[in-house]
C-alpha positions in Angstrom: 194.4 285.2 145.9 194.5 284.4 149.7 193.5 281.5 151.7 193.4 281.9 155.5 192.9 278.9 157.5 192.0 278.8 161.1 190.5 276.7 164.0 193.3 274.4 164.8 194.4 273.6 168.3 195.2 271.2 171.0 192.2 268.4 171.5 192.1 265.1 173.3 191.6 262.0 171.5 187.7 261.5 170.7 187.3 265.5 170.6 186.1 267.5 167.7 187.5 270.6 166.0 186.0 272.6 162.9 188.6 274.3 160.5 187.5 277.1 158.5 189.3 278.4 155.2 188.5 281.9 154.4 189.1 282.6 150.7 189.5 286.2 149.1 190.4 287.2 145.5 188.9 284.4 143.7 185.5 283.4 142.5 184.2 280.5 144.5 181.9 278.8 142.1 184.8 278.6 139.7 186.9 276.5 142.2 187.0 273.2 144.0 188.5 273.4 147.7 190.5 270.6 149.4 192.2 270.1 152.9 195.5 268.2 153.1 197.5 267.5 156.2 201.2 267.0 156.8 202.4 265.2 159.9 205.9 265.8 160.9 208.3 263.5 159.1 205.7 262.5 156.6 204.6 263.6 153.2 201.5 265.8 152.6 198.5 263.9 152.2 194.9 264.4 150.9 192.3 264.7 153.6 188.9 265.9 151.7 187.7 268.0 148.8 184.5 269.5 147.7 183.3 270.5 144.2 182.3 274.1 143.1 178.7 273.6 144.3 179.0 271.5 147.5 177.2 268.7 146.0 180.2 266.3 145.5 182.5 265.6 148.4 185.6 263.0 148.7 187.4 261.7 151.5 190.5 259.9 152.4 189.8 256.5 153.8 191.5 257.3 157.1 189.0 260.2 157.7 185.8 259.0 156.0 182.8 258.7 158.4 184.5 261.0 160.9 185.3 264.3 159.0 182.9 266.4 156.8 183.9 269.0 154.4 181.4 271.8 153.6 181.6 275.2 151.9 179.4 278.5 152.0 179.9 280.2 148.8 178.2 283.3 150.2 180.6 283.8 152.9 183.6 282.7 150.9 184.5 279.9 153.3 185.2 276.2 153.4 185.0 274.2 156.6 186.2 270.9 157.7 184.5 269.4 160.7 186.4 266.8 162.5 184.8 264.4 165.0 186.3 261.5 166.8 189.8 262.8 166.3 192.7 260.6 166.9 196.2 261.0 167.9 197.3 260.1 164.2 195.3 262.9 163.0 198.1 265.3 164.5 199.2 267.5 161.6 199.5 270.9 159.9 196.3 271.2 157.9 196.2 273.2 154.6 193.4 274.3 152.7 193.8 274.5 148.7 191.7 276.0 145.9 192.0 275.0 142.3 190.0 275.8 139.2 187.3 273.3 138.9 188.2 272.6 135.1 191.6 271.8 136.3 191.0 269.7 139.4 188.5 267.6 137.3 188.5 264.1 138.9 192.0 264.5 140.3 190.6 266.1 143.4 193.2 264.1 145.4 196.3 265.5 143.7 198.0 268.3 145.2 199.3 269.5 141.9 195.9 270.3 140.7 195.4 273.0 143.4 196.9 276.4 142.7 196.3 278.2 145.7 197.3 277.4 149.3 196.7 278.5 152.8 199.4 279.0 155.4 198.2 275.9 157.5 196.8 275.5 161.0 198.2 273.1 163.4 196.1 270.3 165.0 197.3 268.2 168.0 195.4 265.3 169.2 196.5 264.1 172.6 195.9 260.5 173.5 
């Protein structure tokens, strides 16, 4: 299984970025996906998650209303649209996949995800 995250970069505060996570080696409909992030000197934190069919989405309070997670199972890709970015959004963003039966309602828990991408750096300047 491979998860390839891309789309990070440098953006000014108030700007937008779209992250992509290309998955291979797994059956998309069996897996929930999530984005986590880790800022320098801080612990990894949950950002957003989406269930196998894309019907249910979950967000951390800090990004609710600004970020949107989506997926295209036919393209084996999960997205994170990030709008109105703030300097505090600066972090390495990781996509993760976990079997839906394992993730269950614990979509915010990194321990429930078996597969992780390499991370993509997002830097928001003030």
